[in-house]
matplotlib code that plots the C-alpha trace (Angstrom):
import matplotlib.pyplot as plt

x = [85.2, 81.8, 81.3, 80.5, 83.7, 85.7, 84.6, 85.1, 88.6, 89.4, 88.2, 84.8, 83.2, 81.4, 80.1, 76.6, 77.5, 79.4, 76.3, 74.2, 76.6, 76.2, 72.5, 71.8, 73.8, 76.9, 79.3, 80.5, 82.8, 85.1, 83.8, 86.8, 89.2, 92.0, 93.6, 94.1, 90.3, 87.5, 83.9, 82.3, 78.9, 76.7, 76.8, 74.0, 74.5, 76.6, 76.8, 77.6, 81.3, 82.8, 85.1, 82.1, 80.7, 84.1, 84.5, 81.0, 81.6, 84.9, 83.5, 80.5, 82.9, 85.0, 81.9, 80.7, 84.0, 85.0, 81.7, 83.2, 82.4, 85.4, 87.9, 91.2, 90.2, 92.7, 90.7, 93.8, 93.8, 90.8, 92.1, 93.4, 91.5, 94.7, 94.5, 90.8, 89.2, 85.9, 84.0, 82.3, 80.0, 81.6, 85.2, 87.6, 89.6, 91.7, 91.7, 94.9, 95.2, 97.8, 98.3, 101.6, 101.5, 103.9, 103.3, 105.2, 105.1, 104.9, 106.2, 104.0, 102.5, 103.0, 103.4, 101.1, 97.5, 97.1, 99.1, 99.8, 100.5, 100.2, 97.8, 98.2, 99.7, 96.7, 94.4, 96.0, 94.7, 91.2, 89.1, 89.3, 93.1, 92.6, 90.0, 91.4, 90.9, 94.0, 93.9, 95.2, 96.3, 94.8, 93.0, 94.4, 97.8, 100.7, 103.7, 106.9, 109.2, 108.2, 109.4, 109.4, 106.8, 109.4, 110.9, 109.6, 109.8, 109.3, 107.1, 105.8, 102.6, 101.4, 99.1, 101.5, 103.2, 106.1, 106.8, 106.8, 109.2, 111.5, 111.7, 112.2, 114.7, 118.4, 119.2, 117.9, 120.1, 117.6, 119.4, 117.5, 118.9, 118.4, 119.1, 120.3, 120.8, 122.6, 122.8, 126.5, 128.9, 130.0, 133.5, 134.6, 135.7, 132.0, 131.3, 134.4, 133.1, 129.7, 131.0, 133.5, 130.8, 129.6, 128.6, 125.0, 123.6, 122.3, 123.8, 126.6, 127.8, 128.9, 126.2, 127.6, 126.4, 126.7, 127.6, 127.9, 128.8, 128.9, 126.4, 127.0, 128.4, 125.5, 124.1, 125.0, 123.5, 123.4, 122.7, 121.6, 120.5, 119.2, 116.1, 116.8, 114.9, 115.8, 118.9, 119.9, 119.6, 121.4, 124.2, 124.8, 124.6, 127.3, 129.5, 128.6, 126.0, 122.3, 119.9, 117.6, 116.0, 115.6, 114.2, 114.1, 114.5, 115.1, 114.6, 116.4, 116.2, 112.8, 112.6, 109.7, 108.0, 108.2, 104.5, 103.7, 103.4, 103.6, 100.7, 99.8, 99.8, 99.5, 99.8, 103.2, 103.6, 105.3, 108.4, 108.6, 108.2, 111.0, 113.2, 113.1, 115.3, 117.7]
y = [102.4, 100.9, 97.8, 95.5, 96.5, 96.1, 92.5, 91.7, 93.1, 90.9, 87.7, 87.1, 86.1, 87.6, 91.2, 89.9, 87.6, 90.4, 92.7, 89.9, 89.5, 93.2, 93.5, 90.4, 91.7, 89.5, 92.4, 94.4, 97.4, 98.9, 102.4, 103.6, 102.6, 101.7, 98.4, 99.6, 99.9, 97.9, 98.9, 96.6, 97.7, 96.0, 97.8, 97.1, 99.6, 97.9, 101.0, 104.1, 105.0, 103.5, 106.5, 108.8, 106.4, 106.3, 110.0, 110.6, 108.0, 109.6, 113.1, 112.0, 110.2, 113.3, 115.4, 113.0, 112.9, 116.6, 118.4, 120.1, 118.3, 117.3, 118.5, 116.6, 114.7, 114.4, 113.7, 112.4, 109.5, 108.2, 108.6, 105.0, 101.9, 99.9, 97.9, 98.6, 95.9, 94.3, 91.0, 88.7, 86.1, 86.8, 86.1, 89.0, 90.3, 93.4, 95.2, 95.0, 96.5, 93.8, 90.5, 89.6, 86.3, 84.1, 80.3, 77.7, 74.9, 71.3, 68.2, 66.4, 69.6, 70.7, 74.4, 74.1, 75.1, 71.7, 69.2, 65.8, 63.5, 65.6, 68.1, 71.7, 74.3, 76.6, 74.3, 75.6, 79.1, 80.5, 80.9, 84.8, 84.6, 82.1, 84.2, 87.7, 89.1, 89.9, 91.6, 89.4, 86.7, 83.7, 84.8, 84.6, 84.8, 82.9, 81.2, 83.3, 80.5, 76.9, 74.5, 70.7, 68.6, 67.2, 70.6, 72.5, 76.0, 79.6, 80.3, 83.7, 84.2, 87.4, 88.8, 91.7, 90.8, 93.3, 91.9, 88.3, 89.3, 91.2, 88.3, 85.7, 87.5, 86.7, 90.3, 91.4, 88.9, 88.3, 85.7, 82.5, 80.3, 76.5, 74.0, 70.8, 67.2, 64.7, 60.9, 60.8, 62.8, 66.1, 67.8, 71.4, 70.7, 70.3, 73.9, 75.1, 73.6, 75.0, 78.5, 78.2, 76.9, 73.5, 72.3, 71.2, 69.0, 71.0, 74.2, 76.0, 78.2, 77.2, 77.6, 79.4, 79.5, 82.9, 81.1, 77.5, 76.4, 73.1, 72.9, 69.2, 66.0, 65.5, 69.1, 72.4, 75.9, 77.0, 80.6, 81.1, 84.1, 82.0, 79.8, 77.1, 73.9, 71.5, 73.7, 72.6, 68.9, 69.2, 71.3, 68.7, 65.9, 67.6, 67.2, 63.5, 63.9, 63.1, 65.4, 63.7, 66.7, 70.3, 73.3, 76.9, 79.0, 82.5, 84.9, 88.2, 89.1, 87.5, 84.3, 82.1, 83.5, 81.1, 81.1, 80.2, 76.5, 74.1, 74.5, 78.0, 81.3, 85.0, 88.4, 90.1, 93.4, 96.3, 95.9, 92.2, 93.1, 95.6, 93.0, 90.9, 93.4, 94.5]
z = [102.7, 103.5, 105.6, 102.7, 100.9, 104.0, 104.5, 100.8, 100.9, 103.9, 102.2, 103.7, 100.5, 97.5, 97.8, 98.0, 100.9, 102.6, 102.3, 103.9, 106.8, 107.6, 107.1, 109.2, 112.2, 112.0, 111.7, 114.7, 114.6, 117.2, 117.4, 119.4, 116.5, 118.8, 119.7, 123.3, 124.0, 122.5, 122.1, 119.6, 118.3, 115.7, 112.4, 109.9, 107.1, 104.4, 102.2, 104.2, 104.8, 108.0, 108.4, 108.9, 111.6, 113.4, 113.3, 114.7, 117.4, 118.3, 118.4, 120.5, 122.9, 123.3, 123.9, 126.6, 128.4, 128.2, 127.7, 124.6, 121.4, 119.5, 122.1, 121.8, 118.7, 115.8, 112.6, 110.8, 113.2, 111.4, 107.9, 107.9, 108.8, 109.3, 112.5, 113.0, 115.2, 114.1, 114.6, 112.1, 113.6, 117.0, 115.8, 116.3, 113.3, 112.5, 109.2, 107.2, 103.7, 102.9, 104.7, 106.2, 108.1, 110.0, 110.3, 112.2, 109.6, 110.9, 109.2, 106.7, 105.1, 101.5, 100.6, 97.6, 96.7, 94.9, 97.0, 95.6, 98.6, 101.7, 103.2, 102.0, 104.4, 103.4, 105.3, 108.5, 107.7, 108.2, 105.0, 104.9, 104.5, 101.7, 100.0, 100.1, 96.6, 94.5, 91.1, 88.3, 90.7, 92.5, 95.7, 99.1, 100.7, 99.0, 100.6, 100.4, 99.2, 99.8, 102.4, 101.6, 103.3, 105.7, 106.5, 109.5, 110.7, 109.8, 106.8, 105.6, 103.6, 102.0, 99.4, 98.7, 95.3, 95.8, 99.3, 98.0, 95.1, 97.5, 99.9, 97.2, 95.0, 95.6, 94.6, 98.0, 99.9, 102.8, 104.9, 105.9, 108.7, 108.7, 111.4, 109.7, 111.0, 108.9, 108.8, 109.3, 111.5, 110.3, 110.3, 110.0, 106.4, 105.4, 106.6, 104.8, 101.5, 101.9, 102.4, 99.6, 97.3, 96.0, 92.6, 92.3, 89.5, 86.6, 88.1, 86.1, 89.0, 92.5, 95.1, 98.2, 101.8, 103.5, 106.7, 108.0, 111.5, 113.4, 116.3, 117.1, 115.8, 113.4, 113.2, 111.7, 111.2, 107.6, 106.4, 102.8, 100.7, 97.8, 97.5, 95.0, 94.7, 97.6, 98.1, 101.6, 100.8, 97.5, 99.0, 101.8, 99.3, 97.3, 100.4, 100.7, 103.5, 103.7, 105.5, 107.9, 109.6, 108.4, 110.2, 109.2, 112.3, 111.1, 108.2, 108.4, 112.1, 112.5, 114.5, 115.4, 118.4, 121.4, 121.9, 118.2, 118.2, 115.2, 112.9, 114.3, 112.5, 113.3, 111.8, 111.6, 113.3, 111.4, 113.6, 112.6, 108.9, 109.3, 111.0, 107.8, 106.0, 108.7]

ax = plt.figure().add_subplot(projection="3d")
ax.plot(x, y, z, "-o")
ax.set_aspect("equal")
plt.show()
């Protein structure tokens, strides 16, 4: 992969614009190809393969350190660019063949590309994430299941269609945990009804919660494996209660990191992605 193609695949604009970024010296590459060490060097050739540059840098580095060119080098380490550090206009990035992002959604934000009354959640993301090319689909990452504008908490975004489908499909039973506050006091009988199943308007089958437990006089924790429209609010309404506050705290075994504040996003690690399906 050459530098222009790398930048294009990561959402930095048209191919012509990406070529210009490289030729004008706005692209820097970590020649060490490791997240543990960083040695950014300006790279001005938009057309030659980055892999060859990385291999040459690695071999030269081994030669300088050991006196024997190539000693200790494993060429297979350079076969993948995944996780490669680079900089565009002095902003640090890491190469990801597919994007998997976690965002701590604040209140008053719509999970829509074309919001009607509230700002779009996509305005919280940098433009490269919104512009990543996708074959046959709209560019950029897409929300994996929407949260209402007045619902806060854990939101996943990705440009991997298979991942989005797997996370959204009820067949895979990925549990999602919601923290719910209601207008009126709650009793254990409400949780019992939710687990047994409630009838929603325009639904033929009972909608069942995987788990429901009281956490306070006005609060409960609800675990769902489905993702129907306004599901939590409709389920509580079916028990005679109005939801006044709703927060998604967990998907699978993934929780919101304590250092990820409202409105902030970051890449998911492989371990965090795996935790979604445990």
